[in-house]
C-alpha positions as CSV (number, residue, x, y, z in Angstrom):
1,X,-62.9,-15.2,-34.5
2,X,-64.3,-19.1,-34.2
3,X,-65.4,-20.6,-37.0
4,X,-69.3,-20.3,-36.2
5,X,-68.6,-16.7,-35.5
6,X,-67.5,-16.4,-39.2
7,X,-70.2,-18.3,-40.8
8,X,-72.3,-15.9,-38.6
9,X,-70.5,-12.5,-39.6
10,X,-70.8,-14.1,-43.4
11,X,-74.8,-14.7,-43.1
12,X,-75.6,-11.0,-41.8
13,X,-73.3,-9.4,-44.0
14,X,-74.6,-11.4,-47.0
15,X,-78.2,-10.4,-45.9
16,X,-77.1,-6.7,-45.5
17,X,-75.8,-6.5,-48.8
18,X,-79.0,-8.0,-50.4
19,X,-80.9,-5.9,-48.4
20,X,-78.9,-3.0,-49.7
21,X,-79.0,-4.1,-53.1
22,X,-83.1,-4.5,-53.2
23,X,-83.4,-1.4,-52.0
24,X,-81.3,0.4,-54.0
25,X,-83.4,-1.7,-57.1
26,X,-86.5,-0.3,-55.3
27,X,-86.3,3.6,-56.0
28,X,-87.3,5.5,-59.0
29,X,-84.3,6.4,-61.0
30,X,-83.2,9.6,-60.7
31,X,-82.6,11.9,-63.9
32,X,-78.6,11.8,-64.5
33,X,-77.1,15.0,-62.5
34,X,-75.9,16.9,-65.6
35,X,-79.4,16.9,-67.0
36,X,-81.0,18.3,-63.6
37,X,-78.2,21.0,-63.6
38,X,-79.4,22.2,-66.5
39,X,-81.1,25.2,-67.4
40,X,-85.5,25.2,-68.4
41,X,-85.9,26.9,-71.7
42,X,-88.0,27.6,-74.5
43,X,-87.2,28.6,-77.8
44,X,-89.4,29.1,-80.9
45,X,-88.7,27.8,-84.6
46,X,-90.2,28.6,-87.5
47,X,-90.1,26.5,-91.0
48,X,-90.4,27.3,-94.1
49,X,-92.8,24.9,-94.8
50,X,-95.8,23.8,-94.5
51,X,-97.3,21.4,-92.3
52,X,-98.8,19.4,-95.0
53,X,-95.4,18.7,-96.1
54,X,-94.8,15.7,-93.4
55,X,-91.4,14.9,-94.9
56,X,-89.8,18.8,-94.2
57,X,-92.1,20.3,-92.1
58,X,-91.9,17.1,-89.9
59,X,-87.7,17.5,-90.0
60,X,-88.3,20.3,-87.4
61,X,-90.5,18.2,-85.4
62,X,-88.1,15.3,-85.0
63,X,-85.9,17.8,-84.4
64,X,-87.6,19.3,-81.9
65,X,-88.4,16.1,-79.9
66,X,-85.1,14.9,-80.3
67,X,-83.8,17.9,-78.0
68,X,-86.9,17.4,-75.7
69,X,-86.5,14.0,-74.7
70,X,-82.3,14.3,-74.5
71,X,-82.8,16.9,-71.9
72,X,-85.8,15.4,-70.0
73,X,-87.9,18.2,-71.0
74,X,-85.8,21.3,-70.2
75,X,-85.0,22.3,-73.5
76,X,-88.5,23.5,-75.6
77,X,-88.3,24.2,-78.9
78,X,-91.6,25.4,-80.5
79,X,-91.8,24.2,-83.9
80,X,-93.9,27.0,-86.1
81,X,-95.3,26.9,-90.1
82,X,-94.5,29.0,-92.4
83,X,-96.6,32.0,-92.2
84,X,-97.3,31.7,-88.6
85,X,-94.8,33.4,-87.7
86,X,-93.0,35.1,-90.5
87,X,-92.8,34.5,-94.3
88,X,-91.3,31.1,-95.9
89,X,-88.5,33.1,-97.1
90,X,-87.9,35.2,-94.2
91,X,-86.7,32.3,-91.8
92,X,-83.5,32.9,-91.7
93,X,-83.8,36.3,-91.3
94,X,-86.0,35.9,-88.5
95,X,-82.7,34.3,-86.4
96,X,-80.9,36.9,-87.5
97,X,-82.6,39.9,-85.9
98,X,-83.9,37.5,-82.9
99,X,-87.4,37.6,-83.6
100,X,-86.7,33.7,-83.1
101,X,-84.5,31.3,-81.6
102,X,-84.4,29.2,-84.2
103,X,-85.2,27.7,-87.8
104,X,-85.8,25.2,-90.6
105,X,-84.9,25.8,-94.1
106,X,-83.0,25.9,-96.6
107,X,-79.7,28.3,-97.3
108,X,-80.2,28.8,-100.4
109,X,-83.4,31.0,-100.5
110,X,-80.6,33.6,-99.3
111,X,-78.5,33.8,-102.2
112,X,-79.7,36.8,-103.2
113,X,-78.3,38.5,-99.7
114,X,-74.5,36.7,-101.1
115,X,-74.5,33.6,-103.4
116,X,-72.2,31.6,-100.7
117,X,-75.7,30.7,-99.3
118,X,-76.2,28.2,-101.6
119,X,-73.3,26.3,-101.5
120,X,-74.7,25.3,-97.8
121,X,-77.9,23.8,-99.7
122,X,-76.8,22.7,-103.3
123,X,-75.7,24.3,-106.4
124,X,-76.2,23.1,-110.2
125,X,-74.1,19.7,-111.1
126,X,-72.7,19.6,-107.7
127,X,-72.7,17.6,-105.0
128,X,-74.8,14.4,-104.3
129,X,-76.4,13.8,-100.7
130,X,-73.6,11.5,-100.0
131,X,-71.1,13.9,-100.7
132,X,-73.0,17.0,-99.6
133,X,-72.8,14.7,-96.0
134,X,-69.3,13.6,-96.3
135,X,-68.4,17.5,-96.7
136,X,-70.1,18.9,-94.2
137,X,-69.5,16.2,-91.2
138,X,-65.5,15.2,-92.4
139,X,-64.5,17.5,-94.7
140,X,-65.0,20.7,-92.6
141,X,-68.1,22.0,-94.8
142,X,-70.3,22.4,-91.4
143,X,-67.3,24.5,-90.1
144,X,-66.8,26.6,-93.4
145,X,-70.5,27.4,-93.8
146,X,-70.2,28.1,-89.9
147,X,-67.1,31.0,-91.0
148,X,-69.9,32.8,-93.4
149,X,-72.9,32.5,-91.6
150,X,-71.7,34.4,-88.5
151,X,-71.3,37.3,-90.5
152,X,-75.3,37.3,-90.1
153,X,-75.7,36.1,-86.6
154,X,-76.0,32.8,-87.0
155,X,-75.1,29.0,-87.0
156,X,-76.0,26.6,-88.9
157,X,-76.4,22.3,-88.8
158,X,-77.1,19.8,-91.2
159,X,-80.7,19.6,-90.7
160,X,-82.2,17.1,-93.6
161,X,-81.8,16.0,-97.6
162,X,-84.1,15.6,-100.4
163,X,-82.1,13.8,-102.2
164,X,-81.3,13.8,-105.8
165,X,-84.6,15.6,-106.8
166,X,-87.1,15.5,-109.9
167,X,-86.5,18.4,-112.9
168,X,-90.2,19.6,-112.5
169,X,-93.8,20.4,-113.8
170,X,-93.7,21.8,-117.5
171,X,-97.0,22.5,-119.5
172,X,-94.8,22.2,-123.0
173,X,-92.0,19.5,-124.0
174,X,-88.4,20.6,-123.4
175,X,-86.6,19.1,-125.6
176,X,-83.6,21.7,-127.3
177,X,-82.4,24.8,-125.1
178,X,-84.1,27.0,-127.3
179,X,-86.8,25.6,-125.9
180,X,-86.3,27.2,-122.2
181,X,-86.7,30.8,-123.5
182,X,-89.0,32.9,-122.2
183,X,-89.9,30.0,-120.1
184,X,-91.6,31.4,-116.7
185,X,-90.5,28.6,-114.4
186,X,-91.0,28.8,-110.3
187,X,-87.5,28.2,-109.2
188,X,-85.5,28.4,-105.8
189,X,-82.2,29.0,-105.4
190,X,-79.0,29.2,-107.6
191,X,-80.9,27.1,-110.4
192,X,-82.8,30.3,-111.5
193,X,-79.7,32.2,-111.8
194,X,-78.7,29.4,-114.6
195,X,-82.5,28.9,-116.0
196,X,-81.9,33.0,-117.2
197,X,-78.7,32.6,-118.7
198,X,-80.4,30.0,-121.0
199,X,-83.3,32.7,-121.6
200,X,-86.0,31.6,-119.0
201,X,-87.6,33.9,-116.7
202,X,-87.1,31.8,-112.9
203,X,-89.8,32.9,-110.5
204,X,-88.4,32.6,-106.5
205,X,-92.2,31.6,-105.2
206,X,-92.9,30.0,-101.5
207,X,-94.6,26.2,-102.3
208,X,-97.9,27.2,-101.1
209,X,-98.0,29.3,-103.7
210,X,-97.2,27.3,-107.0
211,X,-99.8,25.8,-107.6
212,X,-102.4,28.7,-108.2
213,X,-99.6,30.4,-110.2
214,X,-99.5,27.6,-112.3
215,X,-102.9,27.1,-112.9
216,X,-103.6,30.5,-114.2
217,X,-100.8,30.7,-116.4
218,X,-98.7,32.9,-113.8
219,X,-95.8,30.5,-114.7
220,X,-95.3,28.1,-117.3
221,X,-93.6,25.1,-115.4
222,X,-92.3,24.6,-111.6
223,X,-89.9,22.6,-109.5
224,X,-90.2,21.4,-106.4
225,X,-88.8,18.6,-104.4
226,X,-90.0,14.9,-105.6
227,X,-92.7,12.6,-106.5
228,X,-93.9,12.2,-102.7
229,X,-94.3,16.1,-102.4
230,X,-95.1,16.9,-105.9
231,X,-98.2,14.6,-105.4
232,X,-99.3,16.7,-102.4
233,X,-98.8,19.7,-104.0
234,X,-101.0,18.2,-107.1
235,X,-98.5,20.1,-109.8
236,X,-99.3,16.9,-112.2
237,X,-103.0,18.2,-112.5
238,X,-102.1,21.7,-114.2
239,X,-98.6,20.5,-115.8
240,X,-98.1,17.2,-117.4
241,X,-94.8,16.7,-118.1
242,X,-92.6,16.0,-115.3
243,X,-88.6,16.2,-116.1
244,X,-85.2,14.4,-114.6
245,X,-83.0,15.1,-113.4
246,X,-83.0,17.8,-111.6
247,X,-79.5,18.4,-112.3
248,X,-79.7,22.1,-109.9
249,X,-80.7,19.6,-106.8
250,X,-78.6,16.7,-107.2
251,X,-79.5,16.6,-103.6
252,X,-80.7,19.6,-101.3
253,X,-79.4,20.2,-98.0
254,X,-81.8,21.6,-95.1
255,X,-81.0,23.6,-92.3
256,X,-81.2,24.5,-88.8
257,X,-80.2,28.2,-88.3
258,X,-79.8,29.3,-84.6
259,X,-79.3,32.4,-83.5
260,X,-75.2,32.8,-82.9
261,X,-75.9,34.9,-79.6
262,X,-78.3,32.6,-78.1
263,X,-76.2,29.4,-78.9
264,X,-73.2,30.7,-77.5
265,X,-75.3,31.5,-74.6
266,X,-76.7,27.5,-74.6
267,X,-74.7,24.6,-71.7
268,X,-71.9,23.1,-73.6
269,X,-74.3,19.6,-72.9
270,X,-77.4,21.3,-74.4
271,X,-75.4,22.6,-77.7
272,X,-73.8,18.6,-78.2
273,X,-77.8,17.9,-77.7
274,X,-78.8,20.6,-80.5
275,X,-76.2,18.9,-83.2
276,X,-76.8,15.4,-82.6
277,X,-81.1,16.0,-82.7
278,X,-80.3,18.1,-85.9
279,X,-78.1,15.2,-86.9
280,X,-80.8,12.8,-86.1
281,X,-83.3,14.6,-88.4
282,X,-80.5,15.2,-91.4
283,X,-80.7,11.5,-91.6
284,X,-84.7,10.4,-90.9
285,X,-85.9,13.5,-93.4
286,X,-84.0,11.9,-96.2
287,X,-85.1,8.1,-95.1
288,X,-88.3,8.7,-95.2
289,X,-88.1,10.6,-99.2
290,X,-86.3,7.7,-100.2
291,X,-89.0,5.5,-98.7
292,X,-92.2,7.2,-99.8
293,X,-90.6,8.6,-103.7
294,X,-91.3,4.7,-105.3
295,X,-94.8,4.4,-104.9
296,X,-95.5,8.3,-105.2
297,X,-94.2,8.4,-108.8
298,X,-96.3,5.1,-109.6
299,X,-99.3,6.8,-108.4
300,X,-98.5,10.0,-110.5
301,X,-97.7,7.9,-113.8
302,X,-101.0,6.3,-113.0
303,X,-102.9,9.7,-112.6
304,X,-101.6,11.1,-116.7
305,X,-97.2,12.5,-115.7
306,X,-96.0,12.3,-118.5
307,X,-92.2,11.0,-117.6
308,X,-89.2,13.1,-119.7
309,X,-85.7,13.3,-119.2
310,X,-83.6,16.4,-119.9
311,X,-81.8,16.0,-123.0
312,X,-77.9,15.2,-123.2
313,X,-78.2,18.5,-125.3
314,X,-80.0,20.4,-122.7
315,X,-78.2,19.3,-119.9
316,X,-74.8,20.2,-122.0
317,X,-76.0,23.6,-122.4
318,X,-77.0,23.8,-118.9
319,X,-73.1,22.4,-117.5
320,X,-71.4,24.7,-119.7
321,X,-73.7,28.2,-118.6
322,X,-73.1,26.4,-114.8
323,X,-69.4,26.5,-115.0
324,X,-69.3,29.7,-116.7
325,X,-71.1,31.2,-113.3
326,X,-68.9,29.4,-110.8
327,X,-66.0,31.2,-113.0
328,X,-67.4,34.3,-112.8
329,X,-68.5,34.1,-109.2
330,X,-65.1,32.8,-108.0
331,X,-63.2,35.9,-110.2
332,X,-65.4,38.1,-107.7
333,X,-66.4,37.0,-104.4
334,X,-63.2,35.4,-102.8
335,X,-65.8,34.1,-100.0
336,X,-67.5,32.0,-102.7
337,X,-64.5,31.2,-104.2
338,X,-63.6,29.6,-100.7
339,X,-66.4,27.2,-100.2
340,X,-66.9,26.6,-103.9
341,X,-63.4,25.4,-104.3
342,X,-63.8,23.2,-100.9
343,X,-66.8,21.6,-102.4
344,X,-65.4,21.2,-106.1
345,X,-62.7,19.2,-104.4
346,X,-65.2,16.8,-102.9
347,X,-67.0,16.5,-106.0
348,X,-63.9,15.6,-108.0
349,X,-62.4,13.0,-105.6
350,X,-66.5,11.7,-104.9
351,X,-67.2,11.2,-108.5
352,X,-64.2,9.4,-109.0
353,X,-65.0,6.8,-106.7
354,X,-68.9,6.7,-106.8
355,X,-68.1,5.5,-110.5
356,X,-66.8,2.7,-109.6
357,X,-68.4,0.6,-107.5
358,X,-71.1,2.4,-106.6
359,X,-72.2,3.0,-110.1
360,X,-71.3,0.1,-111.0
361,X,-73.5,-2.3,-108.2
362,X,-76.3,0.4,-108.6
363,X,-76.6,0.0,-112.8
364,X,-76.7,-3.8,-112.2
365,X,-78.9,-4.0,-110.1
366,X,-81.3,-1.5,-111.6
367,X,-81.1,-3.7,-114.7
368,X,-82.1,-6.7,-112.9
369,X,-85.3,-4.2,-111.7
370,X,-86.0,-3.6,-115.2
371,X,-86.3,-7.3,-116.0
372,X,-88.7,-7.9,-112.4
373,X,-86.1,-9.8,-111.1
374,X,-86.2,-8.5,-107.7
């Protein structure tokens, strides 16, 4: 080939290459093959929460949206508020029996079936939210709890966290353990059993029914979550004393429960997407609470809420009652013991670490906040 021929060849080849590139760029991108080969599915998810609680109910909406977007609209999970399909305390049961494919709820609502359910959410004087995440995602907690959930035709994934909760709203001051005797309090999960040991009368009431019960005097106190949600529910209007901390909920992890048979029928790609979407919702939910609680607390105090810490005497009595309950349950229930021992190991090591850098740093910065230096 002559020099001129070579130049002509390069010119033509270059033009052809450029044309091919332009043609490729001009074409609309097609859906990834792995997505286009996936089935089209529509599931129903029942929430344990009303739409008015945009933090908790919003977790399920976030989850649904991410699944839909990651599957290019092929996997749609329709979210239904509490009561639209089943009541708030029957959400997991509806998944077990196949009425719906999924639910967004708290594991400890079902602790009456087996106290092991409580460990998926929280137990009194248990973990903080970071420790709970550590246990679930890196300490085998998800796998361990799913061994248990499988007995109820469920598989579960973390789906949000409130962080440390407040101790609830009371019509009267609580200064000593004796003040708890005869107290009718709305409280869910394991915490109610501990209140009962101290002479209180726990009531498990759905969120939408708490305010009327307080207003009518059917109950004397109620706990829900924290400032942002509590303000929406209006408890401060009928019970002025707002106690802290919620020692029975140093964090509260929500879960997405999925019918185990339906889960096993999903393509692996969809299973990974569901897991990732739940993990995203888990992170976003606590971020929302951490952003919204401070301003809500200021508004509540301005509206007349009276902040009160539980005394050390009250906390000591509650801690002892909790420890006694764990000992009894571990002796009677091997399934509970297996999960509790795993959680307790994370708790012991976690607080060893957190009291150093985390606690010291936070304490110093809190002092600066009180000085109005931030």
